[in-house]
FIVOKE-361800 format. One record per residue (C-alpha): residue number from 1; residue in one letter; chain; x, y, z. Coordinates in steps of 0.5 Angstrom, whole numbers, plus 500, padded with zeros to 3 digits. Last residue first. Example, Ala and Ser with C-alpha at 12.3 -4.5 7.8 and 13.67 -1.06 7.14 Angstrom:
REM residues 2
pt n: 2	res: S	chain: A	u: 527	v: 498	w: 514 .
pt n: 1	res: A	chain: A	u: 525	v: 491	w: 516 .
***
This chain:
REM residues 157
pt n: 157	res: D	chain: A	u: 260	v: 530	w: 764 .
pt n: 156	res: I	chain: A	u: 254	v: 529	w: 760 .
pt n: 155	res: S	chain: A	u: 253	v: 522	w: 763 .
pt n: 154	res: N	chain: A	u: 250	v: 515	w: 761 .
pt n: 153	res: T	chain: A	u: 250	v: 508	w: 763 .
pt n: 152	res: R	chain: A	u: 246	v: 504	w: 759 .
pt n: 151	res: N	chain: A	u: 239	v: 505	w: 756 .
pt n: 150	res: M	chain: A	u: 237	v: 509	w: 762 .
pt n: 149	res: S	chain: A	u: 230	v: 509	w: 766 .
pt n: 148	res: F	chain: A	u: 227	v: 514	w: 770 .
pt n: 147	res: K	chain: A	u: 229	v: 520	w: 767 .
pt n: 146	res: I	chain: A	u: 226	v: 527	w: 769 .
pt n: 145	res: D	chain: A	u: 224	v: 532	w: 765 .
pt n: 144	res: S	chain: A	u: 221	v: 539	w: 767 .
pt n: 143	res: T	chain: A	u: 217	v: 543	w: 761 .
pt n: 142	res: F	chain: A	u: 215	v: 550	w: 762 .
pt n: 141	res: C	chain: A	u: 212	v: 553	w: 756 .
pt n: 140	res: V	chain: A	u: 210	v: 561	w: 754 .
pt n: 139	res: A	chain: A	u: 205	v: 563	w: 749 .
pt n: 138	res: R	chain: A	u: 203	v: 569	w: 745 .
pt n: 137	res: Y	chain: A	u: 209	v: 574	w: 746 .
pt n: 136	res: K	chain: A	u: 209	v: 579	w: 740 .
pt n: 135	res: D	chain: A	u: 214	v: 580	w: 735 .
pt n: 134	res: Y	chain: A	u: 209	v: 579	w: 729 .
pt n: 133	res: I	chain: A	u: 208	v: 572	w: 733 .
pt n: 132	res: K	chain: A	u: 212	v: 570	w: 738 .
pt n: 131	res: I	chain: A	u: 212	v: 563	w: 741 .
pt n: 130	res: I	chain: A	u: 217	v: 562	w: 747 .
pt n: 129	res: G	chain: A	u: 219	v: 555	w: 750 .
pt n: 128	res: L	chain: A	u: 223	v: 554	w: 757 .
pt n: 127	res: S	chain: A	u: 226	v: 547	w: 758 .
pt n: 126	res: L	chain: A	u: 228	v: 544	w: 764 .
pt n: 125	res: K	chain: A	u: 233	v: 537	w: 765 .
pt n: 124	res: F	chain: A	u: 234	v: 532	w: 770 .
pt n: 123	res: N	chain: A	u: 237	v: 525	w: 770 .
pt n: 122	res: K	chain: A	u: 244	v: 526	w: 767 .
pt n: 121	res: D	chain: A	u: 244	v: 533	w: 771 .
pt n: 120	res: I	chain: A	u: 241	v: 540	w: 770 .
pt n: 119	res: L	chain: A	u: 241	v: 540	w: 762 .
pt n: 118	res: Y	chain: A	u: 238	v: 547	w: 761 .
pt n: 117	res: V	chain: A	u: 234	v: 547	w: 754 .
pt n: 116	res: Y	chain: A	u: 232	v: 553	w: 752 .
pt n: 115	res: E	chain: A	u: 227	v: 554	w: 746 .
pt n: 114	res: I	chain: A	u: 225	v: 559	w: 741 .
pt n: 113	res: Y	chain: A	u: 219	v: 559	w: 737 .
pt n: 112	res: K	chain: A	u: 218	v: 565	w: 732 .
pt n: 111	res: V	chain: A	u: 212	v: 566	w: 728 .
pt n: 110	res: N	chain: A	u: 212	v: 571	w: 722 .
pt n: 109	res: N	chain: A	u: 213	v: 567	w: 716 .
pt n: 108	res: I	chain: A	u: 216	v: 560	w: 719 .
pt n: 107	res: S	chain: A	u: 222	v: 561	w: 724 .
pt n: 106	res: N	chain: A	u: 224	v: 555	w: 729 .
pt n: 105	res: I	chain: A	u: 230	v: 556	w: 734 .
pt n: 104	res: I	chain: A	u: 233	v: 551	w: 739 .
pt n: 103	res: K	chain: A	u: 238	v: 553	w: 744 .
pt n: 102	res: L	chain: A	u: 242	v: 548	w: 748 .
pt n: 101	res: V	chain: A	u: 244	v: 550	w: 755 .
pt n: 100	res: K	chain: A	u: 250	v: 545	w: 759 .
pt n: 99	res: T	chain: A	u: 254	v: 551	w: 760 .
pt n: 98	res: S	chain: A	u: 259	v: 551	w: 754 .
pt n: 97	res: D	chain: A	u: 254	v: 553	w: 749 .
pt n: 96	res: F	chain: A	u: 250	v: 549	w: 744 .
pt n: 95	res: F	chain: A	u: 246	v: 552	w: 738 .
pt n: 94	res: F	chain: A	u: 240	v: 549	w: 735 .
pt n: 93	res: T	chain: A	u: 237	v: 551	w: 728 .
pt n: 92	res: Y	chain: A	u: 230	v: 547	w: 727 .
pt n: 91	res: Q	chain: A	u: 227	v: 544	w: 721 .
pt n: 90	res: K	chain: A	u: 220	v: 542	w: 721 .
pt n: 89	res: R	chain: A	u: 217	v: 536	w: 717 .
pt n: 88	res: R	chain: A	u: 210	v: 533	w: 717 .
pt n: 87	res: E	chain: A	u: 209	v: 526	w: 715 .
pt n: 86	res: D	chain: A	u: 205	v: 525	w: 722 .
pt n: 85	res: E	chain: A	u: 212	v: 527	w: 725 .
pt n: 84	res: I	chain: A	u: 219	v: 529	w: 722 .
pt n: 83	res: K	chain: A	u: 223	v: 533	w: 726 .
pt n: 82	res: N	chain: A	u: 229	v: 536	w: 722 .
pt n: 81	res: I	chain: A	u: 234	v: 538	w: 727 .
pt n: 80	res: F	chain: A	u: 240	v: 543	w: 724 .
pt n: 79	res: G	chain: A	u: 247	v: 545	w: 727 .
pt n: 78	res: Q	chain: A	u: 251	v: 550	w: 731 .
pt n: 77	res: K	chain: A	u: 256	v: 549	w: 737 .
pt n: 76	res: K	chain: A	u: 260	v: 544	w: 733 .
pt n: 75	res: N	chain: A	u: 264	v: 549	w: 728 .
pt n: 74	res: L	chain: A	u: 269	v: 545	w: 725 .
pt n: 73	res: L	chain: A	u: 264	v: 539	w: 723 .
pt n: 72	res: D	chain: A	u: 261	v: 544	w: 719 .
pt n: 71	res: P	chain: A	u: 254	v: 542	w: 717 .
pt n: 70	res: L	chain: A	u: 252	v: 539	w: 723 .
pt n: 69	res: F	chain: A	u: 246	v: 535	w: 722 .
pt n: 68	res: Y	chain: A	u: 241	v: 532	w: 727 .
pt n: 67	res: Q	chain: A	u: 235	v: 528	w: 724 .
pt n: 66	res: Y	chain: A	u: 229	v: 527	w: 729 .
pt n: 65	res: I	chain: A	u: 224	v: 522	w: 727 .
pt n: 64	res: T	chain: A	u: 217	v: 522	w: 732 .
pt n: 63	res: Y	chain: A	u: 213	v: 516	w: 733 .
pt n: 62	res: K	chain: A	u: 207	v: 517	w: 737 .
pt n: 61	res: N	chain: A	u: 206	v: 510	w: 741 .
pt n: 60	res: N	chain: A	u: 205	v: 515	w: 748 .
pt n: 59	res: N	chain: A	u: 212	v: 518	w: 746 .
pt n: 58	res: N	chain: A	u: 216	v: 514	w: 742 .
pt n: 57	res: T	chain: A	u: 223	v: 517	w: 739 .
pt n: 56	res: I	chain: A	u: 226	v: 515	w: 733 .
pt n: 55	res: C	chain: A	u: 233	v: 517	w: 732 .
pt n: 54	res: A	chain: A	u: 238	v: 520	w: 727 .
pt n: 53	res: I	chain: A	u: 245	v: 523	w: 727 .
pt n: 52	res: N	chain: A	u: 248	v: 526	w: 721 .
pt n: 51	res: E	chain: A	u: 255	v: 530	w: 722 .
pt n: 50	res: L	chain: A	u: 257	v: 527	w: 728 .
pt n: 49	res: H	chain: A	u: 259	v: 520	w: 724 .
pt n: 48	res: S	chain: A	u: 266	v: 521	w: 724 .
pt n: 47	res: N	chain: A	u: 267	v: 524	w: 731 .
pt n: 46	res: D	chain: A	u: 264	v: 517	w: 734 .
pt n: 45	res: L	chain: A	u: 258	v: 514	w: 735 .
pt n: 44	res: N	chain: A	u: 257	v: 507	w: 735 .
pt n: 43	res: E	chain: A	u: 250	v: 506	w: 738 .
pt n: 42	res: V	chain: A	u: 245	v: 512	w: 739 .
pt n: 41	res: L	chain: A	u: 241	v: 509	w: 745 .
pt n: 40	res: P	chain: A	u: 234	v: 510	w: 744 .
pt n: 39	res: I	chain: A	u: 229	v: 516	w: 746 .
pt n: 38	res: E	chain: A	u: 223	v: 514	w: 750 .
pt n: 37	res: T	chain: A	u: 218	v: 519	w: 752 .
pt n: 36	res: T	chain: A	u: 213	v: 519	w: 757 .
pt n: 35	res: F	chain: A	u: 207	v: 525	w: 758 .
pt n: 34	res: K	chain: A	u: 204	v: 530	w: 762 .
pt n: 33	res: N	chain: A	u: 201	v: 536	w: 759 .
pt n: 32	res: N	chain: A	u: 198	v: 542	w: 763 .
pt n: 31	res: Y	chain: A	u: 194	v: 547	w: 759 .
pt n: 30	res: I	chain: A	u: 193	v: 554	w: 762 .
pt n: 29	res: K	chain: A	u: 189	v: 560	w: 758 .
pt n: 28	res: K	chain: A	u: 190	v: 567	w: 758 .
pt n: 27	res: N	chain: A	u: 187	v: 568	w: 751 .
pt n: 26	res: K	chain: A	u: 193	v: 572	w: 748 .
pt n: 25	res: L	chain: A	u: 198	v: 569	w: 753 .
pt n: 24	res: N	chain: A	u: 197	v: 562	w: 752 .
pt n: 23	res: Y	chain: A	u: 201	v: 559	w: 758 .
pt n: 22	res: I	chain: A	u: 203	v: 552	w: 757 .
pt n: 21	res: T	chain: A	u: 205	v: 547	w: 762 .
pt n: 20	res: Q	chain: A	u: 209	v: 541	w: 761 .
pt n: 19	res: N	chain: A	u: 211	v: 535	w: 766 .
pt n: 18	res: S	chain: A	u: 215	v: 530	w: 763 .
pt n: 17	res: I	chain: A	u: 217	v: 523	w: 764 .
pt n: 16	res: W	chain: A	u: 223	v: 521	w: 761 .
pt n: 15	res: T	chain: A	u: 226	v: 514	w: 758 .
pt n: 14	res: G	chain: A	u: 233	v: 513	w: 756 .
pt n: 13	res: E	chain: A	u: 238	v: 517	w: 751 .
pt n: 12	res: L	chain: A	u: 238	v: 524	w: 752 .
pt n: 11	res: Y	chain: A	u: 245	v: 524	w: 755 .
pt n: 10	res: N	chain: A	u: 249	v: 520	w: 750 .
pt n: 9	res: T	chain: A	u: 246	v: 524	w: 745 .
pt n: 8	res: L	chain: A	u: 248	v: 530	w: 748 .
pt n: 7	res: K	chain: A	u: 255	v: 528	w: 749 .
pt n: 6	res: K	chain: A	u: 256	v: 526	w: 742 .
pt n: 5	res: L	chain: A	u: 253	v: 533	w: 740 .
pt n: 4	res: T	chain: A	u: 258	v: 536	w: 744 .
pt n: 3	res: L	chain: A	u: 257	v: 540	w: 750 .
pt n: 2	res: T	chain: A	u: 264	v: 543	w: 753 .
pt n: 1	res: M	chain: A	u: 266	v: 542	w: 760 .
***
């Protein structure tokens, strides 16, 4: 099964409950977060609209805009995400592979963020995030997400 942006947006829609644990390796502290995120239905998505998709998520009344770009429609395994939150914009690069794994990268100066999102099935995903500063690991983040409400029948397969 080849993961495409269309399948990914179909998969992600719905309401997710998340449990996140962040390990700060420098000061040896652990942070736990629990939150709910609503990802709306992306309607009328076909191959002619895959180069630019946007959605707004609601996470405990904090709204975030995600804009997905596939600059090269022939290479549907790589693209960019603009994340706009509190008037701040961050750009990420994402990569698909054929095993339901999404890799997301952000680099600013000497700080590098890498996240691997494992799409286990249509109701469960796991994420591993790593923050490196000057090539030294500073934080590791584990997130589990369970979908408890779907906007429509959706499947990644």
